[in-house]
BATORVEX-599472 format. One record per residue: y, z, x of N, C-alpha, C in turn; residue in three letters; residue number from 1. Coordinates in Angstrom, 2 decimals. Layout:
<nulums>
<nulum <Y,Z,X>,<Y,Z,X>,<Y,Z,X>,"ala",NUM>
...
</nulums>
This chain:
<nulums>
<nulum <24.72,0.33,45.87>,<24.80,0.48,47.35>,<25.11,0.97,48.42>,"met",1>
<nulum <24.36,1.55,49.37>,<25.27,2.57,50.32>,<25.78,2.12,51.35>,"thr",2>
<nulum <26.84,2.82,51.87>,<27.96,2.68,53.35>,<27.23,2.53,54.27>,"glu",3>
<nulum <27.62,1.76,54.96>,<26.67,1.41,56.54>,<27.75,2.17,57.61>,"ser",4>
<nulum <26.77,3.26,57.99>,<27.52,4.26,58.69>,<27.32,3.36,60.34>,"lys",5>
<nulum <29.02,3.78,60.94>,<28.53,3.00,61.56>,<28.30,3.60,62.82>,"pro",6>
<nulum <27.64,2.58,64.04>,<26.73,3.08,64.70>,<27.23,3.99,65.86>,"glu",7>
<nulum <26.45,5.26,66.18>,<27.67,6.51,67.65>,<26.99,5.53,68.55>,"thr",8>
<nulum <28.33,5.59,69.56>,<27.93,5.08,71.05>,<27.20,5.76,71.63>,"pro",9>
<nulum <26.48,5.34,72.43>,<24.90,5.48,73.80>,<26.03,6.86,74.44>,"leu",10>
<nulum <27.56,6.47,75.21>,<27.75,7.21,75.92>,<28.92,7.80,75.26>,"leu",11>
<nulum <28.64,9.56,76.16>,<30.08,10.58,74.89>,<31.23,9.92,75.67>,"thr",12>
<nulum <32.39,10.45,75.11>,<33.92,9.84,75.56>,<33.69,11.18,77.33>,"pro",13>
<nulum <32.78,12.16,77.72>,<33.04,12.39,78.83>,<32.09,11.69,79.64>,"ser",14>
<nulum <30.81,11.25,79.24>,<30.38,10.62,80.71>,<30.95,9.22,80.47>,"ser",15>
<nulum <31.75,8.29,79.70>,<32.51,7.40,79.68>,<33.72,7.60,81.14>,"arg",16>
<nulum <34.21,8.79,81.52>,<35.11,9.38,82.34>,<34.23,9.08,83.95>,"met",17>
<nulum <32.89,9.79,84.01>,<32.29,9.66,85.03>,<32.39,8.07,85.69>,"leu",18>
<nulum <32.23,8.32,87.25>,<31.97,7.19,87.94>,<31.44,6.02,88.41>,"pro",19>
<nulum <31.27,4.66,88.68>,<30.36,4.13,88.39>,<29.89,4.02,89.69>,"asp",20>
<nulum <29.04,4.47,89.98>,<28.32,4.90,91.38>,<27.81,3.64,92.15>,"phe",21>
<nulum <27.20,3.34,91.15>,<26.80,1.56,91.05>,<27.72,0.79,92.12>,"lys",22>
<nulum <28.81,0.85,91.62>,<30.11,-0.39,92.01>,<30.41,0.85,92.85>,"lys",23>
<nulum <30.48,1.90,93.31>,<31.21,2.46,94.90>,<30.28,2.41,95.80>,"ser",24>
<nulum <28.95,2.12,95.40>,<27.78,2.11,96.38>,<27.80,0.46,96.97>,"val",25>
<nulum <27.85,-0.27,95.97>,<28.44,-1.77,96.29>,<29.47,-1.32,96.71>,"lys",26>
<nulum <30.62,-1.15,96.73>,<31.93,-1.12,97.62>,<31.49,-0.56,99.00>,"leu",27>
<nulum <31.10,0.74,98.89>,<30.88,1.07,100.03>,<30.60,-0.11,101.27>,"lys",28>
<nulum <28.93,-0.83,100.52>,<28.12,-1.93,101.91>,<28.91,-2.85,101.50>,"tyr",29>
<nulum <30.17,-3.67,101.40>,<31.23,-4.29,100.75>,<32.17,-4.22,101.96>,"val",30>
<nulum <32.64,-2.96,102.18>,<33.51,-2.51,103.39>,<32.87,-2.36,104.86>,"lys",31>
<nulum <31.33,-2.12,104.51>,<30.41,-2.41,106.23>,<30.47,-3.14,106.39>,"leu",32>
<nulum <30.04,-4.24,105.61>,<30.06,-5.83,106.13>,<31.00,-6.10,106.32>,"gly",33>
<nulum <32.30,-6.42,105.85>,<33.81,-6.70,106.34>,<34.06,-5.95,107.61>,"tyr",34>
<nulum <33.70,-4.41,108.35>,<33.91,-4.26,109.16>,<33.54,-5.19,110.39>,"his",35>
<nulum <31.73,-4.86,110.43>,<31.40,-5.59,111.10>,<31.32,-6.93,111.31>,"tyr",36>
<nulum <32.08,-7.84,109.98>,<31.81,-8.89,110.69>,<33.07,-9.08,111.17>,"leu",37>
<nulum <34.32,-8.11,110.72>,<35.64,-8.66,111.89>,<35.16,-8.16,113.50>,"ile",38>
<nulum <34.47,-7.19,113.10>,<34.23,-6.67,114.51>,<33.30,-7.38,115.57>,"thr",39>
<nulum <32.14,-7.97,115.06>,<31.37,-9.35,115.57>,<31.88,-10.75,114.81>,"his",40>
<nulum <33.02,-10.87,114.72>,<33.03,-12.63,114.13>,<32.88,-13.38,115.32>,"gly",41>
<nulum <33.36,-13.17,116.42>,<33.35,-14.12,117.70>,<31.75,-14.25,117.69>,"met",42>
<nulum <30.58,-13.26,118.10>,<29.25,-13.77,118.38>,<28.41,-14.22,117.60>,"tyr",43>
<nulum <29.12,-14.07,115.64>,<28.25,-14.87,114.62>,<29.10,-16.33,114.63>,"leu",44>
<nulum <30.17,-16.60,115.30>,<30.72,-17.61,115.27>,<29.85,-18.37,116.40>,"phe",45>
<nulum <29.63,-17.76,117.45>,<29.38,-18.70,118.62>,<27.61,-18.74,118.29>,"leu",46>
<nulum <26.75,-18.02,118.06>,<25.74,-17.97,118.07>,<24.72,-19.41,117.56>,"ser",47>
<nulum <25.18,-19.52,116.50>,<24.71,-20.71,115.84>,<25.13,-22.13,116.97>,"pro",48>
<nulum <26.45,-21.99,117.23>,<27.08,-22.72,118.12>,<25.97,-23.16,119.78>,"leu",49>
<nulum <25.78,-21.91,120.22>,<24.88,-21.80,121.63>,<23.75,-22.49,120.81>,"val",50>
<nulum <22.71,-21.83,120.22>,<21.22,-22.26,119.59>,<21.17,-23.80,119.61>,"val",51>
<nulum <22.23,-24.42,119.13>,<22.47,-25.76,118.33>,<22.33,-26.62,120.05>,"leu",52>
<nulum <23.06,-25.94,120.99>,<23.94,-26.38,121.97>,<22.70,-26.22,123.01>,"ile",53>
<nulum <21.49,-25.59,122.88>,<20.68,-25.32,123.80>,<19.35,-25.71,123.23>,"ala",54>
<nulum <19.03,-25.99,121.75>,<18.03,-27.11,121.24>,<18.58,-28.68,121.66>,"ala",55>
<nulum <19.70,-29.24,122.02>,<20.28,-30.19,122.01>,<19.89,-30.16,123.65>,"gln",56>
<nulum <20.18,-29.48,124.56>,<19.89,-29.54,126.25>,<18.26,-29.82,126.56>,"leu",57>
<nulum <17.39,-29.44,125.80>,<16.25,-28.74,125.74>,<15.21,-30.01,125.26>,"ser",58>
<nulum <16.85,-31.53,124.87>,<15.55,-32.54,124.91>,<15.87,-34.38,126.12>,"thr",59>
<nulum <17.14,-33.05,126.70>,<17.89,-34.14,127.79>,<16.75,-34.32,128.77>,"phe",60>
<nulum <16.53,-35.53,129.65>,<15.61,-35.51,131.20>,<16.53,-34.93,131.77>,"ser",61>
<nulum <15.74,-35.24,133.20>,<17.24,-35.34,134.65>,<18.05,-36.09,134.45>,"leu",62>
<nulum <17.55,-37.48,134.04>,<18.31,-38.46,134.23>,<19.17,-38.39,133.01>,"lys",63>
<nulum <19.13,-38.55,132.21>,<20.27,-37.97,130.93>,<21.57,-37.11,131.92>,"asp",64>
<nulum <21.06,-36.05,132.07>,<22.12,-34.96,133.12>,<22.36,-36.04,133.82>,"ile",65>
<nulum <22.19,-36.73,134.74>,<22.49,-36.91,135.71>,<23.56,-38.58,135.77>,"tyr",66>
<nulum <23.36,-39.19,134.60>,<24.31,-40.21,133.62>,<25.39,-39.42,133.03>,"asp",67>
<nulum <25.45,-37.51,132.06>,<26.23,-37.51,131.59>,<27.50,-37.02,132.86>,"ile",68>
<nulum <26.92,-36.41,134.24>,<27.47,-36.14,135.36>,<28.20,-36.94,135.76>,"trp",69>
<nulum <27.49,-38.37,135.39>,<28.75,-39.91,136.62>,<29.49,-40.42,135.12>,"glu",70>
<nulum <29.31,-40.20,133.83>,<30.37,-40.36,132.99>,<31.28,-39.11,133.15>,"asn",71>
<nulum <31.12,-38.15,133.37>,<32.46,-36.84,133.58>,<32.97,-37.32,135.02>,"leu",72>
<nulum <32.16,-37.57,135.68>,<33.21,-37.69,136.69>,<34.47,-38.87,136.98>,"gln",73>
<nulum <34.03,-40.03,136.02>,<35.12,-41.26,136.05>,<35.63,-40.37,134.72>,"tyr",74>
<nulum <36.04,-39.74,133.78>,<36.58,-39.59,132.57>,<37.39,-38.24,132.85>,"asn",75>
<nulum <38.06,-38.57,133.29>,<39.35,-37.32,133.68>,<39.31,-36.30,131.93>,"leu",76>
<nulum <39.92,-36.96,131.02>,<40.23,-36.61,129.87>,<39.20,-35.65,129.13>,"val",77>
<nulum <38.01,-36.03,129.62>,<36.13,-35.07,128.98>,<37.01,-34.14,129.64>,"ser",78>
<nulum <36.90,-33.66,131.33>,<37.05,-33.27,132.00>,<37.99,-31.74,131.71>,"val",79>
<nulum <38.84,-32.15,131.62>,<40.28,-31.44,131.11>,<40.14,-30.55,129.70>,"ile",80>
<nulum <39.41,-31.32,129.04>,<38.99,-30.60,127.62>,<37.98,-29.96,127.06>,"ile",81>
<nulum <37.08,-30.11,127.73>,<35.66,-29.46,128.45>,<36.03,-27.62,129.07>,"cys",82>
<nulum <37.51,-28.48,130.09>,<37.43,-26.81,131.29>,<38.42,-25.85,130.29>,"ser",83>
<nulum <39.45,-26.45,129.24>,<40.29,-25.73,128.53>,<39.64,-25.15,127.70>,"thr",84>
<nulum <38.95,-25.85,127.01>,<37.82,-25.57,125.89>,<36.91,-24.23,126.44>,"leu",85>
<nulum <36.47,-24.17,127.69>,<35.86,-23.20,128.26>,<36.94,-21.94,128.71>,"leu",86>
<nulum <38.28,-22.37,128.79>,<38.70,-21.03,129.86>,<39.38,-20.28,128.08>,"val",87>
<nulum <39.57,-21.09,127.36>,<40.07,-20.66,125.44>,<38.63,-19.55,125.44>,"phe",88>
<nulum <37.40,-19.94,125.42>,<36.43,-19.43,124.91>,<36.35,-17.79,125.62>,"leu",89>
<nulum <36.44,-17.89,126.97>,<36.28,-16.93,127.96>,<37.60,-15.79,127.62>,"ser",90>
<nulum <38.65,-16.42,127.62>,<39.95,-15.77,127.70>,<39.78,-15.48,126.16>,"thr",91>
<nulum <39.39,-15.70,125.00>,<39.12,-15.07,123.69>,<38.55,-13.77,123.63>,"leu",92>
<nulum <37.15,-14.60,124.60>,<35.80,-13.09,124.03>,<36.77,-11.88,125.39>,"tyr",93>
<nulum <37.06,-11.87,125.64>,<37.82,-10.73,126.92>,<38.84,-10.18,126.13>,"phe",94>
<nulum <39.47,-10.83,125.39>,<40.85,-10.04,124.69>,<40.09,-9.53,123.55>,"met",95>
<nulum <39.04,-10.05,122.74>,<38.93,-9.32,121.61>,<37.53,-8.43,121.73>,"thr",96>
<nulum <36.95,-7.82,122.90>,<35.84,-7.58,123.03>,<36.29,-6.28,123.37>,"arg",97>
<nulum <35.80,-4.90,122.24>,<36.14,-3.49,122.72>,<36.17,-3.42,124.35>,"pro",98>
<nulum <36.93,-2.73,124.17>,<37.11,-1.84,125.99>,<36.27,-0.74,126.06>,"arg",99>
<nulum <35.62,0.06,126.99>,<35.28,1.41,127.35>,<35.88,2.08,127.08>,"pro",100>
<nulum <35.87,3.34,127.12>,<36.80,4.39,127.22>,<36.08,5.51,127.37>,"val",101>
<nulum <36.38,5.90,129.21>,<35.46,7.10,129.69>,<36.20,8.23,129.19>,"tyr",102>
<nulum <35.32,9.09,129.46>,<36.27,10.68,129.71>,<36.14,11.07,130.83>,"leu",103>
<nulum <37.48,11.31,131.64>,<37.66,11.21,132.84>,<37.73,12.96,133.06>,"val",104>
<nulum <37.98,13.85,132.58>,<37.72,15.33,132.90>,<37.50,15.75,131.25>,"asn",105>
<nulum <37.60,17.36,131.55>,<37.67,18.64,130.36>,<37.82,19.91,130.76>,"phe",106>
<nulum <37.95,20.68,129.43>,<38.17,21.57,130.03>,<38.25,22.53,128.86>,"ser",107>
<nulum <37.65,23.41,128.77>,<37.23,24.68,127.95>,<38.32,25.98,128.10>,"cys",108>
<nulum <38.31,26.42,127.33>,<38.96,27.91,128.07>,<38.16,28.99,127.69>,"tyr",109>
<nulum <38.36,29.46,128.42>,<37.46,30.88,128.41>,<38.12,32.51,128.02>,"lys",110>
<nulum <38.08,33.13,127.66>,<39.21,34.31,127.35>,<38.52,35.26,128.18>,"pro",111>
<nulum <39.49,36.21,128.45>,<39.22,37.35,129.13>,<37.81,38.31,128.80>,"glu",112>
<nulum <37.63,38.85,129.41>,<36.49,39.75,129.63>,<36.78,40.88,128.19>,"glu",113>
<nulum <37.74,41.14,128.45>,<37.60,42.53,127.51>,<37.68,41.90,125.79>,"ser",114>
<nulum <37.80,40.85,126.07>,<37.54,40.02,124.83>,<36.31,40.01,124.31>,"arg",115>
<nulum <35.37,39.45,125.18>,<33.89,39.48,124.75>,<33.13,40.83,123.67>,"lys",116>
<nulum <32.64,40.24,122.65>,<31.87,40.75,121.25>,<30.95,40.84,121.56>,"cys",117>
<nulum <29.20,42.22,121.29>,<28.39,41.81,121.26>,<28.09,42.00,119.30>,"thr",118>
<nulum <26.88,41.61,119.12>,<26.77,41.82,117.84>,<26.74,43.08,117.00>,"lys",119>
<nulum <26.39,43.93,117.40>,<26.01,45.19,117.34>,<27.64,46.32,117.71>,"lys",120>
<nulum <28.43,45.40,118.33>,<30.15,45.92,118.40>,<30.87,45.21,117.47>,"met",121>
<nulum <30.09,43.94,116.91>,<31.28,43.93,115.58>,<30.59,44.58,114.72>,"phe",122>
<nulum <29.55,44.83,114.26>,<29.03,45.18,112.93>,<29.70,46.63,112.89>,"met",123>
<nulum <29.63,47.55,114.33>,<30.21,48.31,114.35>,<31.93,48.55,113.79>,"asp",124>
<nulum <32.60,47.67,114.54>,<33.58,47.39,114.11>,<34.23,47.15,112.26>,"his",125>
<nulum <33.36,46.79,112.27>,<33.37,45.82,110.48>,<33.25,46.99,109.70>,"ser",126>
<nulum <32.09,48.03,110.09>,<31.74,49.28,109.22>,<32.85,50.35,109.64>,"arg",127>
<nulum <33.21,50.60,111.12>,<34.63,51.33,110.84>,<35.64,51.33,110.25>,"ala",128>
<nulum <36.03,49.82,110.07>,<37.46,49.23,109.48>,<37.13,50.21,107.62>,"ser",129>
<nulum <36.54,50.33,107.54>,<36.31,50.74,105.90>,<36.53,49.13,104.45>,"gly",130>
<nulum <36.20,48.07,104.85>,<36.84,47.24,104.30>,<35.82,46.72,103.24>,"phe",131>
<nulum <34.51,46.99,104.02>,<33.01,46.14,103.18>,<32.65,47.18,102.82>,"phe",132>
<nulum <31.81,46.83,101.69>,<30.09,47.63,101.28>,<28.76,47.12,102.23>,"thr",133>
<nulum <27.80,48.32,101.75>,<26.89,47.96,102.34>,<26.25,46.40,102.11>,"glu",134>
<nulum <26.49,46.02,101.03>,<26.07,44.48,100.68>,<27.05,43.40,101.91>,"glu",135>
<nulum <28.16,43.88,101.84>,<29.08,42.99,102.82>,<28.53,42.98,104.14>,"asn",136>
<nulum <28.34,44.14,104.63>,<27.30,44.11,106.15>,<26.60,43.64,105.89>,"leu",137>
<nulum <25.46,44.15,105.22>,<24.17,43.04,105.21>,<24.06,41.44,105.05>,"asp",138>
<nulum <25.38,41.41,104.50>,<25.52,39.76,104.93>,<25.80,38.61,105.95>,"phe",139>
<nulum <27.08,39.87,106.38>,<27.40,39.57,107.82>,<26.44,39.55,108.79>,"gln",140>
<nulum <25.46,40.74,108.72>,<24.47,40.78,109.38>,<23.67,39.57,109.56>,"arg",141>
<nulum <23.19,39.25,108.21>,<22.78,38.22,108.16>,<23.60,36.74,109.17>,"lys",142>
<nulum <24.22,36.04,108.86>,<25.21,36.04,109.29>,<25.46,35.64,110.74>,"ile",143>
<nulum <25.46,36.82,111.17>,<24.98,36.79,112.52>,<24.11,36.38,113.15>,"leu",144>
<nulum <22.64,36.81,112.48>,<21.64,36.65,113.18>,<21.18,34.71,113.20>,"glu",145>
<nulum <21.87,34.27,112.08>,<21.63,32.69,111.80>,<22.47,31.77,112.43>,"arg",146>
<nulum <23.68,32.01,112.69>,<24.64,31.49,113.05>,<24.54,30.91,114.69>,"ser",147>
<nulum <23.73,31.94,115.26>,<23.71,30.79,116.69>,<24.77,32.05,117.69>,"gly",148>
<nulum <25.36,32.75,117.36>,<25.75,33.35,118.25>,<25.88,34.68,119.11>,"leu",149>
<nulum <25.79,34.43,120.15>,<25.41,35.57,121.34>,<25.72,36.55,121.30>,"gly",150>
<nulum <25.35,36.98,122.65>,<25.57,38.57,123.01>,<26.75,38.45,123.89>,"glu",151>
<nulum <27.23,37.39,124.38>,<28.53,37.05,125.03>,<29.39,36.64,123.98>,"asn",152>
<nulum <29.80,36.33,123.33>,<30.72,35.81,121.99>,<32.23,36.85,122.33>,"thr",153>
<nulum <33.31,35.72,122.30>,<34.48,36.11,122.79>,<35.03,36.36,120.79>,"tyr",154>
<nulum <35.98,37.50,120.75>,<36.53,37.47,119.87>,<38.24,37.72,119.83>,"phe",155>
<nulum <39.05,37.47,119.04>,<40.82,37.49,119.24>,<40.55,38.91,118.52>,"pro",156>
<nulum <41.50,38.88,119.50>,<42.09,40.51,119.25>,<42.83,41.62,117.95>,"glu",157>
<nulum <42.91,40.08,117.37>,<43.08,40.68,115.44>,<42.05,41.32,115.33>,"ala",158>
<nulum <40.90,40.52,115.76>,<39.31,40.70,114.76>,<38.73,42.28,115.55>,"val",159>
<nulum <38.99,42.24,116.83>,<38.68,43.96,117.97>,<39.22,44.08,117.42>,"leu",160>
<nulum <40.63,44.44,116.98>,<41.66,45.69,117.16>,<41.12,46.32,115.50>,"ser",161>
<nulum <41.11,47.87,115.48>,<41.05,48.86,114.11>,<42.19,49.33,113.79>,"leu",162>
<nulum <42.69,49.08,112.66>,<42.11,48.21,111.94>,<42.68,46.98,112.03>,"pro",163>
<nulum <41.67,45.77,111.74>,<41.31,44.56,112.04>,<43.05,44.14,111.97>,"pro",164>
<nulum <43.42,43.31,111.94>,<45.03,42.54,111.80>,<45.42,41.42,112.00>,"asn",165>
<nulum <44.04,40.61,110.90>,<44.21,39.06,110.77>,<46.17,38.80,109.98>,"pro",166>
<nulum <46.77,38.33,110.81>,<48.20,37.86,110.29>,<48.72,36.83,111.10>,"ser",167>
<nulum <49.37,36.00,110.40>,<50.66,35.05,110.86>,<50.54,35.20,112.32>,"met",168>
<nulum <51.36,35.63,112.52>,<51.74,35.77,113.82>,<50.31,35.91,114.62>,"lys",169>
<nulum <49.26,37.06,114.95>,<48.08,36.79,115.86>,<47.47,35.88,115.48>,"glu",170>
<nulum <47.18,34.78,114.42>,<46.68,33.48,114.46>,<47.39,32.66,115.25>,"ala",171>
<nulum <49.26,32.59,115.15>,<49.97,32.15,116.17>,<48.83,32.37,117.63>,"arg",172>
<nulum <49.33,33.74,117.83>,<48.69,34.09,119.37>,<47.98,33.87,119.70>,"lys",173>
<nulum <46.91,33.86,118.80>,<45.54,33.06,119.27>,<45.62,31.69,119.61>,"glu",174>
<nulum <45.93,30.54,118.59>,<45.89,30.16,119.33>,<46.87,29.13,120.11>,"ala",175>
<nulum <47.88,29.94,120.65>,<48.51,29.62,121.58>,<47.62,30.31,122.69>,"glu",176>
<nulum <47.35,30.69,122.96>,<46.45,31.60,124.11>,<45.74,30.26,124.41>,"met",177>
<nulum <44.35,30.05,123.19>,<43.49,29.22,123.30>,<43.98,27.84,124.14>,"val",178>
<nulum <44.87,27.53,123.15>,<45.44,25.75,123.55>,<46.11,25.69,124.96>,"met",179>
<nulum <47.17,26.62,125.31>,<47.90,26.21,126.47>,<46.79,26.96,127.66>,"phe",180>
<nulum <45.47,27.61,127.25>,<45.09,27.67,128.33>,<44.47,26.89,128.86>,"gly",181>
<nulum <43.80,25.85,128.26>,<42.77,24.81,128.08>,<43.38,23.89,128.59>,"ala",182>
<nulum <44.93,23.80,128.30>,<45.57,22.76,128.73>,<46.00,22.88,129.60>,"ile",183>
<nulum <46.23,24.69,130.00>,<46.83,24.24,132.00>,<45.74,24.15,132.71>,"asp",184>
<nulum <44.65,24.17,132.32>,<43.92,24.46,133.53>,<43.64,22.64,133.50>,"glu",185>
<nulum <43.52,22.43,132.44>,<43.83,20.37,132.74>,<44.73,19.64,133.22>,"leu",186>
<nulum <45.72,20.32,133.35>,<46.67,19.92,134.40>,<46.34,20.10,135.81>,"phe",187>
<nulum <45.79,21.56,135.76>,<45.62,21.69,137.58>,<44.24,21.45,138.06>,"ser",188>
<nulum <43.58,20.50,137.20>,<42.24,19.99,137.99>,<42.84,18.66,137.98>,"lys",189>
<nulum <43.35,17.79,136.94>,<43.65,16.36,137.15>,<44.74,16.37,137.63>,"thr",190>
<nulum <45.96,17.25,137.92>,<47.27,16.10,138.55>,<48.04,16.11,137.60>,"ser",191>
<nulum <48.14,16.03,136.63>,<48.64,14.98,135.50>,<49.78,15.72,135.24>,"ile",192>
<nulum <50.94,15.41,134.87>,<52.41,15.84,134.27>,<52.34,15.22,133.03>,"lys",193>
<nulum <53.18,16.26,131.95>,<53.27,16.43,131.06>,<53.80,15.07,130.62>,"pro",194>
<nulum <54.92,14.38,131.10>,<55.65,13.46,130.92>,<54.72,11.68,130.81>,"lys",195>
<nulum <53.88,12.15,131.40>,<52.58,10.70,131.78>,<52.13,10.75,130.16>,"asp",196>
<nulum <51.49,11.95,129.58>,<50.79,11.79,128.23>,<51.62,10.76,127.23>,"ile",197>
<nulum <50.53,9.54,126.69>,<51.10,9.17,125.70>,<50.70,9.27,124.63>,"gly",198>
<nulum <49.28,10.16,123.86>,<49.01,9.66,123.20>,<48.37,12.08,123.27>,"ile",199>
<nulum <48.55,12.43,121.58>,<48.19,13.85,121.55>,<47.72,13.75,120.06>,"leu",200>
<nulum <46.49,14.57,120.26>,<45.75,14.78,118.97>,<44.82,16.23,118.99>,"ile",201>
<nulum <45.50,17.05,118.28>,<45.28,18.44,117.83>,<44.34,18.55,116.43>,"val",202>
<nulum <43.16,19.00,116.84>,<42.12,19.52,115.38>,<42.03,20.74,115.18>,"asn",203>
<nulum <42.08,21.88,114.23>,<41.58,22.84,114.11>,<40.93,22.44,112.63>,"cys",204>
<nulum <40.09,23.72,112.76>,<39.19,23.49,111.31>,<39.85,24.10,110.47>,"ser",205>
<nulum <40.46,25.44,110.42>,<41.46,26.15,109.37>,<42.61,26.35,109.46>,"leu",206>
<nulum <43.07,26.76,110.82>,<44.39,27.00,110.77>,<45.70,25.78,110.80>,"phe",207>
<nulum <45.71,25.70,109.36>,<47.22,24.72,109.59>,<48.57,25.14,109.16>,"cys",208>
<nulum <49.55,25.63,110.41>,<50.20,26.48,110.60>,<52.01,25.29,110.14>,"pro",209>
<nulum <52.71,25.53,109.57>,<53.98,24.69,110.40>,<55.05,25.29,110.96>,"thr",210>
<nulum <55.25,24.93,112.23>,<55.46,23.78,112.46>,<54.10,23.26,112.89>,"pro",211>
<nulum <53.41,22.10,113.39>,<51.90,22.27,113.21>,<51.72,22.45,114.99>,"ser",212>
<nulum <50.24,23.05,115.49>,<49.87,22.67,115.95>,<49.94,21.62,117.58>,"leu",213>
<nulum <50.10,20.61,116.40>,<50.67,19.77,117.75>,<52.12,19.86,118.23>,"ser",214>
<nulum <52.92,20.13,117.33>,<54.54,20.17,117.66>,<54.49,21.61,118.56>,"ala",215>
<nulum <53.85,22.99,118.28>,<54.08,23.71,119.06>,<53.19,23.22,120.86>,"met",216>
<nulum <52.41,22.35,120.71>,<52.16,21.90,122.60>,<53.30,21.01,122.60>,"ile",217>
<nulum <53.81,20.32,121.99>,<55.20,19.19,122.08>,<55.92,20.10,122.52>,"ile",218>
<nulum <56.42,21.13,121.82>,<57.90,21.67,122.46>,<57.44,22.37,123.83>,"asn",219>
<nulum <56.10,23.15,123.84>,<56.09,24.16,125.10>,<56.34,23.60,126.50>,"his",220>
<nulum <55.47,22.27,125.98>,<55.13,21.57,127.91>,<56.47,20.39,127.38>,"tyr",221>
<nulum <57.16,20.18,126.50>,<58.10,19.75,126.75>,<57.91,17.80,127.01>,"lys",222>
<nulum <57.15,17.28,126.25>,<56.42,16.18,126.45>,<57.34,15.22,125.68>,"leu",223>
<nulum <57.31,13.79,126.16>,<58.15,12.99,126.28>,<58.50,12.86,124.54>,"arg",224>
<nulum <59.82,12.04,124.55>,<59.83,12.10,122.69>,<58.75,10.91,121.96>,"gly",225>
<nulum <58.96,10.11,122.71>,<58.02,8.83,121.67>,<56.63,9.36,121.73>,"asn",226>
<nulum <55.91,10.20,122.54>,<54.36,10.61,122.81>,<54.04,10.44,120.93>,"ile",227>
<nulum <52.74,9.88,120.78>,<51.88,9.48,119.90>,<51.27,10.91,119.17>,"arg",228>
<nulum <51.46,11.63,118.11>,<51.14,13.31,118.29>,<50.09,13.10,116.80>,"ser",229>
<nulum <48.74,13.60,116.61>,<48.05,13.86,115.76>,<48.00,14.83,115.46>,"tyr",230>
<nulum <47.75,15.80,114.44>,<47.30,16.66,113.93>,<46.04,16.66,112.82>,"asn",231>
<nulum <45.53,16.94,112.98>,<44.38,16.81,111.99>,<43.61,18.49,111.96>,"leu",232>
<nulum <43.71,19.15,110.37>,<43.74,20.08,110.21>,<42.70,20.45,108.37>,"gly",233>
<nulum <42.02,21.57,108.56>,<41.61,21.51,107.24>,<40.50,20.75,106.74>,"gly",234>
<nulum <39.96,20.18,107.28>,<38.94,19.14,107.43>,<37.64,19.45,107.67>,"met",235>
<nulum <37.48,20.52,108.18>,<36.31,21.18,108.80>,<35.50,20.79,110.18>,"gly",236>
<nulum <34.53,20.98,110.48>,<34.13,21.19,111.99>,<34.12,19.51,112.10>,"cys",237>
<nulum <33.96,18.52,111.62>,<33.49,16.99,110.92>,<34.58,16.55,111.67>,"ser",238>
<nulum <36.16,17.21,112.00>,<37.27,16.73,112.11>,<37.07,16.59,114.03>,"ala",239>
<nulum <36.10,17.39,114.56>,<36.17,17.60,115.99>,<35.26,15.83,116.25>,"gly",240>
<nulum <34.45,15.47,115.66>,<34.19,14.27,115.76>,<34.72,12.80,115.57>,"ile",241>
<nulum <36.02,13.53,114.46>,<37.22,11.96,113.87>,<37.93,12.38,114.67>,"ile",242>
<nulum <38.53,12.94,115.11>,<39.39,13.37,116.26>,<39.03,12.20,117.73>,"ser",243>
<nulum <37.57,13.13,118.03>,<37.28,11.67,119.44>,<37.22,9.94,119.26>,"ile",244>
<nulum <36.93,10.07,117.85>,<36.72,8.77,117.46>,<38.16,8.06,117.74>,"asp",245>
<nulum <39.23,8.78,116.51>,<40.69,8.44,116.77>,<41.51,8.13,118.15>,"leu",246>
<nulum <40.63,9.43,119.20>,<41.17,8.71,120.27>,<40.89,7.78,121.04>,"ala",247>
<nulum <39.32,7.60,120.52>,<39.20,5.93,121.53>,<39.78,5.01,120.29>,"lys",248>
<nulum <39.94,4.73,119.59>,<40.47,4.16,118.17>,<42.13,3.62,118.98>,"glu",249>
<nulum <42.77,4.61,119.04>,<43.93,4.79,119.93>,<44.04,3.57,121.15>,"leu",250>
<nulum <43.38,4.11,121.85>,<43.28,3.70,123.32>,<42.11,2.01,123.50>,"leu",251>
<nulum <42.33,1.93,122.70>,<41.48,0.40,122.62>,<42.92,-0.70,122.23>,"gln",252>
<nulum <43.78,0.17,121.55>,<45.14,-0.72,121.55>,<45.88,-1.23,122.73>,"val",253>
</nulums>
């Protein structure tokens, strides 16, 4: 008799460690469905009720409606119940519906003319720095052509100086120049006082210092102590949309 060899598993140990993508996709749709149900729960609840009431009313004649009105005139309890139900549903609707959020004003920082740099000037600075090979310079040239940067692009002082001076000090200087410049212009447009600000959201794709950028703004403008501040960083360019959505959600509360 020959010994029976144990059957080899179809899945290797490494493949067993992989996540079950089918379950993750299903969980994603469950979350989306739950969010939709919570957001539009009242509409989903009232829609069948409205359809049933409309279908029932369509079978009534003018005489039936007149008889109902006559009965309600002499039935105070029914009138009170119907009025209370109507007020309750109206209040519930106005309290749960999402309120619109509007952008009242905005400001964009525009640097000094001395910070303006053309593509040729940037390539000349890169070549004069002596840090890059011809292959690196060709790659930079391709990036400039495909990135959408025009001839009136502004660069920070750390990039335009020879040799370039990329340091934490210069990065903080650039961040303060951009943030404080835009905020000062916004204050002058709207006449809003710093103490009136209740929510502060700051987003930067790459630069994430400590103390944070939001802390720099709070300390510079002496914002109030109970301000709700959020500092988003290291999340790429998509965090700009995330920060706008976060501001919208916070203003709904």
